[in-house]
N, C-alpha and C positions, 0 to 999 in steps of 0.2 A: 504494500500500500504506500502510495506517495505521501510525502509530508505536506501538511497544509501550509501553503504560501501563496503569494499573489500570482506568481508565474503559473503554478499548477492549476489554480482555480480560475484564472482569467479575470480576477478582481483587480484591475489595474488602475482604475480611476483614482487620482490623487485629489485630496480635498485640502482647501486652505486651512491653516491652523487657526481655529477660532477659539479653542479651549485648551488651557493648560490644566492637566490633572495631576495632582500630587497623590500618589498611591497607585500601585500596580496590582494590588491584591484582589482576592475573589469578589469582595463586596462591590467595589466600584465597577468591576468588569461585568458583574451580574445585575447591576442597578443603573448607575448613571450612564455608562457606555451603551447599555441597552436602550435607554431613553433617547440618547443622542442619535444612535443609529436609526431608531424608529422615526425621529424627527427628520432625519436626512431623507429617508425613503418615502415618508408619507406627507411631509410638510415642506420639502425643499429647503431644509435648514442649512445644508451645505457646510457642515461644520466638521473640520478635522480636529483630532485630539492629539496633543503631545503629552505623553505620560512621563512623569518624573518619579524616579525611585526616591522615596523620602528618607530611607535609612541605609547606611552602609551595610553591605551584605544582603541586599534585597534581590529580587528575582526578575528585574526588568529585562535582562538579557534573554530569558526564555521567551518573552513576548517578541523581542526583536528577531529571534531565530525563526519565527514563523511569519515574518513581515507584518507583525502586529495584528494578525488574524487569529480568531479562535471561535469556537462554537459554544453557544449558550443553550442548555437544555432547561426548559421550564416545565415543571410537572406539578399537578395539584388538582384542586376542585375549582371549576369555573362555571358559574351559572348552574350549579347543582350537578355538574357532570365532570367525570374524570377527564383530564385533558393533558396532552403533551405537545409541546412546541419545540422546534429546533431552529435557532437563529444563528447565522454566521455573521459575527460582528466585525464590521470593516471600517468603523469611523476612526480608529486609532491609526495615526500616520507615522509616528515615531516614538521610540522609547529612549529615555536618557538616564544614565547613571551619573549624577552630578559629582559623585566621589571619584569618578574616572575622567569625566569631561565636563568640568564646571562651565566652561565657556559656551558649550552647546546649550546649557540651561539659560545662561544669561542672554544669549543671542535670540532666544524666543521673544524677549522684550521688544525687539525691533520688528516683529511681525506686524505688518499693516492690518491684517485681518483679525488679529487677536482681540477678543472681547470678554472672555470669561476665565475664571479660575475656579475649579472645584477640587475638593480634597476629601480624603478619609485616611488620616494618619493615626487612628485610634484616639481614645480619650486622652492619652498621654502626649499626643502630638502637638496640640496647641498649647505650648508652654514656652516661657522665656528660658534661655540657656545662657548663663554668664560667660561660657566659653566663646560665644560669638561676640567677642568684645569690640571688633571693628569691622567696617565694611570690607576691608582688605583680607579678613580672616576666612578666605575661601578655600575649600568648600565649607559653607556654614553647616553647623550640625543640626540646628532646629529648623522645623518647617516654617515658622513665622520669620526667621532670619532670612531664609531663602526667598520668601515672598517679598520681604522688604528690599533685598538687593535687586530682585527682578523689577519691582516697581520703580526703584530709583534709576535703573538703567533705562527703563521706558520713558520716565520723566525727562531724563537728559536727552535721549535720542530724539524725542518728538518735541523738545523744548517746552515742556509743560502744557502741551495742547489739551484743552478741556475735553475734546472728543476722543482722546486716546486713553482715558481712564478705563478701568476694568470693572466688571461685575463679578464679585467674589462670593461664591456660594459653597461654604464648607459643609461637609456631611458628618463631621465627628459628632459623637453622641454626648456632647456636653451642653449644658444649658447656655443659651446665648452664645453659641459657638462663633458666629461672625463678629459679634461685639467684642468677644474676648480676643479673637485674632487681630482685630483692628487696634485694640488697645496695646497689644504687644508690638505690633508693627510700628506704631507711633513711639513706643518706648525705645525701640532700636533706632528709629530715625533721630530721636533726641540724643541718644547715647553716641551714635556715629556722627553726630553733628552734620546732618545732611541738609540743614537749612530750613528756614521758615516757609519758603516758597514750596518746597517739596511737601512739607507737612500740610500746607493748605491744599495742595493738589490732591493728596491722598484723601483728605477729609471732604473736599467739595466735588471732586470729579471721579471718584471711585465709589461704588456702592457695595455695601456689605449686607448680606441677607442671612439672618438666622434660619436654620432649617431643622426639620425632623425627618428622619428616613426610616423606612420599615420594609424590609424584605429579608427573608431567611435565605442565605446564600451559603450552602455547605461547601461549595467549591468543587475541587477535583474529586470525582467519585472513584477513588482508588480500588475499593472493594468490588465494584461492578464495572470496571473500566472496559473489559472486553465486550460486554453487552452494549455499552455506549458507542464504542468504536465501530461496531458492526453496523450501526445506523448511519455512518458517515462514509463519504467517498475518499477522504484523505485522513491520514494519521494526525491526530491533534493531541499534543502533549500538555496542553494547558486548558483544555475544555473546562467549562464551569457548569455546575448544576444549581438550580435555584427553584424556589416555589413560584407559583403563578402570582400570588398576592403581592401587591406593591402599594406603598403609600409614600408620597413625598409632599410634605407641607413646608412651604417657603414663605417667610415674611416678606411682603413686597407690596407694590402698588401697580397702577396702570402702566407706568413706565417699564417695569419688569415684564409685564404681560406682553407689551409691544415688542420686547427684545426676543422673547422665546415663544413660538407659536404653539403653546401647549394645548390650546383648545382644539387643535387639528388632529390630535392623537387620542385614542381611547385608553387613557391611563388615569389612575387615581392620584392626580397631582393637584394640589391646592395652593393657590397664592392668597394669603390671608394677612390681615393686619396684626393678629396676635396668635401665635401658635402654642402658647403656654398650656392651655387646657389639653391640647392634643399630645403635647410632649409628656406631661406628667403621667397621663394615663398609659401611654406606650412604654415609657422608660421604666416606670415602677412595676408594671405588670409583665409585659413581654420580656423586656431586657432584664428586669429584676428576677424573673423566674429562671431565665437562662443562666445568669450569674450565680444565683442561689444553688442551682442543681449541679453545676460542673464539678467542683471538688467533691461534694457530697456523693454524687452519683458515680464518679470515677473510683472513689475509694470503696464504694459498695461493690463495683464490678461491672457496671454498665459502660457501654462505649458510645451510644447514640442518644439523642434527645428522645426519639420515639421509644426506645427501650426504657428510658427513665420515666416517662409518663405512663407507659403501659404496665410497668412492674407494680405489683400490688403494694409493696412497701414504699419504694421511692416515689411512685406516682401519688400516693396518699400524702406523703410528706410535702411534695411540691404544691399540691392543690391546697393543703391546709395553710401553707405559707402564704399563698396568694389570696385565698378567700377569707382566711381568719386573721391574717397579720398585715397584709399589704393593703387590701381594699378598705378596711376600716379606717385607714389613715388618709384616704383621698377625699378631696372636696366634692368630687362629682357624685351623683346619686348612686346608691347601691345597685339599683336596677341597671343603669348604664354601665357601671363598672363590671358588674357580674356578666353582662352580655358580652362585653369586650373580652373578658377573661375566658369565657367559654369558647369564643371564636379563636382565641390564642391557643388554647389546648387542642382544638380541632386542627390547627395548623401544625402544632407539635407532632400530631399523630399522622401527618401526611404520609401515606404509604409509599409514595414515590421518592421521598427524600430521606437519605441517610445522613443526618446532620451529626457529624462526629463531635463528641464533647471536647475532644482535644483541639478542634478548630475554633472553639469559643474561648479557649483557655488563655489566649494572648492578653497580657496586661490585666490579669484578674484583680489585682489590688486596686488599680485606678477604676476599674469597672465596678467593683463592689462599693467603692466610695460614692460613685455617681448613681448607681442603679439600685442598690439595696440598703446602704447605710441610712439614707433619709427616711425610709420606711421603718427601719428598726428604731431610730431615734424618735420619730414621730409617735410610734406605738408606745414607747416608754414614757414620753411626755403626756400622752393622752390617758393612759391607763395606770401610770405609776408602777409599771412592772415590765420586765423584759419579754419580748416575744420568744417563745420556746424554739420554734423552728429556725427563725432567722439567726438567733444566737448560736444554735448548733451549727448552722451553715457557716457562720464565721469561724467557728472552731475547726470545721473541716477545711476551710480555706487556709488557715494557719498551718494545719497539719499537711495539707497538699504541698505547700511551699517548702516542706522539708526535702522534697525531691524524689523520694522513693517510698514504696509501700509494699510490705510483704515480699521484699526482694526484687521488686520490679520498679523500673524508672517511671516517674510520672511526667506528663507532658507540660512541665512548667515552662512558660515562655514569657519573659518579662525583661525589663531593663536590667542590665548587669548590676547596677547599683542596688536595685531592689532585691535581686537574688542574693547579693553579697550580705545584705542586712539579715536576711533569713538564715543564711548559712552561719553567720556569726551567732545569731540567737539560738539556733538549734544545736550548735557545737557544745552548749552547756548540758544538753540532754535533761534539763530540768524544766518541766512544763510550767511551773510557776514563774520562773525567770523568763521563759519564752513568751508567755502570755503578757507579762508586764512590759517587756521591751517592745513587743509588737503593738500592743494597745496604746501605749503612750506615744507612739511615733506620729507626730503631727504632720509630717510630710505625706504619710499614707492616708490619714483620715481627716486632716484639717483641724483636729482637736485631740486632746488627750482622753481617749475612751476609758482609760484605767480609772478615771475619776468618777465614772458612773457607778452608783452604789451596786454592789454585788456582781458587777459585770465581769471583772477579772476572775472572781471566784467561780463563776459559772463557766467561763471559758476554760479555766484550768480543769474543772471537773469533767467537762466534755472531752477535752484532749486526753485525759487519763482513761476515760471510758472507751474512747475510740481506739486507743492503743491496746487496751486490755481485752476488749470485748468485740471489736470490729464495729462497723457503722450501724448495722441494724440493732443488735443487742445493746450497743453503747447508747444509741438514741433512746431506746425504750427505757433503759435505766435512768438516763439523763432526764427524760420527761417525768418519770415517777419521782425523782429526787428534786426536781426543779424548784418547787416552792419551798423546799427545806434549806436551800443553799443561801 
């Protein structure tokens, strides 16, 4: 079978670079690139994408090796019927590793056709990094620093032209993602002494749009790859699988609607004045359930999301966490929240998708802080007691970051500095010390969790029970003792 590329497929049309995309991972390729490709084919959007690898050691070269082509398999329930779609995505025109060729990244700033920046660098990506001390410190480490340098190059090249500002639409799952990104960009602009005119240009002629994204994208279906490849004419080493369901909520106005002809494609994309109600519901329930289940379910022995919710023990644990501990803390009506949650669990049970728990494990600490911790703290504040399941889930997370379980390596995937902190904590082999050191880490949680009454004692108890009894029996004993600790 021939390899998928433009020569073999005959997909030779080149598109002008209209979008710079920071992130080469499964999610953006199964979400944003799918939408751009559909806009090109159905709405004459004529947008080419340049993909930037946001981290050293990324995988953009695998994309380049296939001339930036790949297949997207969409499987799920649509209009009450099982459906499967295969799309060959062709909107990506080039892939760049800025750690190998930083000038190629900077040169994109001079593209006349460039209009948009999109990104998904995980929750940890939109952050200030002191190592990016100067404009000349290239290649810059952080994503915001890269964007700042790109914008400054564009500002200089086009002499501050008002119509050459960019529309910036980040997809990282943090609250007010665009506002946070803009704040850090302006911080770098001041630190690098790029001048008042540049700062004014960023603020007045570039638009930043907060977003909410929702689509389960398991990515490369390694366990069933032969069955997928048999449906294709060309060998695809980076094909992506995803569910049919999609939601993209973008804060914007009529100007944004005029820039992107979203009304011409049949997709669940909303441009609204305020996305906060949508965000809270989605992040706390769907993403919160994902992050809650990963360490807990992996330690139990499951490997996929579907296994986790179908299993009598782990499924009950996850549902109780959502319906009894997360939903009671939300401002939306119980009826609306319950309906959303039931739909989420239906998506988790999608028979077509094998969503590996290991693929959700990336940056689990920052994910827990954003997705789960607010529910845990809100529950404690509202009821003056800790939520049993979410507390136990945090203990599982801490145990997960030890790196191995019953002689097997765990799929811990995080910033080396985060992993180093856990390695140092677990080197003591004293659960009380581990719990105290991790809970008091403000960089992880934004506050000292060890100060919450009885929290540390409960985490220590859970850690000891997990180690001695395993996850299932450990949880049952933990729940029975919970009120006594």
